[in-house]
C-alpha positions in Angstrom: 0.0 0.0 0.0 2.9 2.4 0.8 4.5 1.6 -2.5 1.3 2.3 -4.4 0.8 5.7 -2.6 4.5 6.5 -3.2 4.1 5.8 -7.0 0.9 7.8 -7.3 2.5 10.6 -5.2 5.4 10.8 -7.6 3.5 10.3 -10.9 0.8 13.0 -11.1 -2.5 11.6 -12.4 -3.6 15.1 -13.2 -1.2 15.1 -16.2 -2.5 13.2 -19.2 -0.8 10.1 -20.5 0.4 8.5 -17.2 -2.7 6.4 -16.4 -5.5 4.9 -18.5 -8.9 6.5 -18.6 -11.6 4.7 -16.6 -13.3 2.3 -19.1 -16.8 3.2 -17.9 -16.2 6.9 -18.2 -14.4 6.6 -21.5 -17.2 4.6 -23.1 -20.3 6.2 -21.5 -19.2 9.5 -19.8 -20.6 8.1 -16.5 -18.5 8.4 -13.4 -18.0 5.2 -11.4 -17.4 5.1 -7.7 -13.7 5.0 -8.3 -13.3 7.9 -10.7 -11.0 10.5 -9.2 -9.5 7.9 -6.9 -6.0 8.3 -8.3 -6.2 12.1 -8.1 -7.4 11.8 -4.5 -4.6 9.4 -3.6 -2.1 11.8 -5.1 -3.6 14.6 -3.0 -3.5 12.4 0.1 0.2 11.6 -0.6 0.9 15.3 -0.7 -1.1 15.9 2.5 -3.9 17.9 0.8 -7.0 16.2 2.3 -9.4 18.9 1.1 -8.4 18.4 -2.6 -8.6 14.6 -2.0 -12.2 14.9 -0.8 -13.0 17.0 -3.8 -11.6 14.4 -6.2 -13.3 11.3 -4.6 -14.8 11.6 -1.1 -15.6 7.9 -0.8 -12.0 6.9 -1.6 -10.6 9.5 0.7 -12.7 8.2 3.6 -11.8 4.6 2.6 -8.0 5.1 2.7 -7.7 5.3 6.4 -10.3 2.7 7.0 -8.4 0.3 4.7 -5.1 1.2 6.4 -6.5 0.3 9.8 -8.1 -2.9 8.6 -4.8 -3.9 7.0 -2.8 -3.2 10.2 -5.3 -5.2 12.2 -5.0 -8.1 9.7 -1.2 -7.9 9.8 -1.1 -8.0 13.6 -3.6 -10.8 13.8 -1.7 -12.8 11.2 1.6 -12.3 12.9 0.1 -13.6 16.2 -1.5 -16.6 14.3 -5.0 -15.4 15.1 -7.9 -15.8 12.7 -7.8 -12.9 10.1 -11.2 -13.1 8.5 -13.5 -10.1 8.6 -16.7 -11.5 9.9 -19.4 -8.9 9.2 -23.1 -9.7 9.2 -24.6 -9.5 5.7 -26.5 -6.3 6.6 -23.2 -4.5 6.9 -22.0 -5.7 3.4 -25.4 -4.7 2.0 -25.1 -1.3 3.6 -21.6 -0.8 2.2 -22.9 -1.8 -1.3 -25.7 0.7 -0.8 -23.4 3.5 0.1 -21.2 2.8 -2.9 -24.2 2.6 -5.2 -25.7 5.8 -3.9 -22.4 7.6 -4.2 -22.1 6.4 -7.8 -25.6 7.6 -8.7 -25.5 10.9 -6.9 -22.2 12.1 -8.4 -23.7 11.6 -11.9 -26.8 13.8 -11.4 -26.9 17.6 -11.4 -27.5 18.1 -7.7 -24.6 15.8 -6.8 -22.1 17.4 -9.2 -20.0 18.6 -6.2 -19.1 14.9 -5.7 -17.7 14.6 -9.3 -13.9 15.0 -9.7 
């Protein structure tokens, strides 16, 4: 994860030609939940959390959550404890609902502030 953030921090996704265009956006013009994720990771790598939220708020919130889950997983694996994430189905459905809602809202006029 550190290597990925280092690479994205060094190679600016705001400059054309470094990264491919999102296939969904390229074919349809519709923003997926991940569009702007590289730009937000670049902003986070440079400590600009406000710009990161503007590029992709969902990803920006997800970075620290993922980092904490990864550390918990690594510590549990090191101690030979079970490492599975056992969430009830309702939480997985809620996560999917948040991702779906974010994807829809950022593509409608009143949610344009969520677009990168």
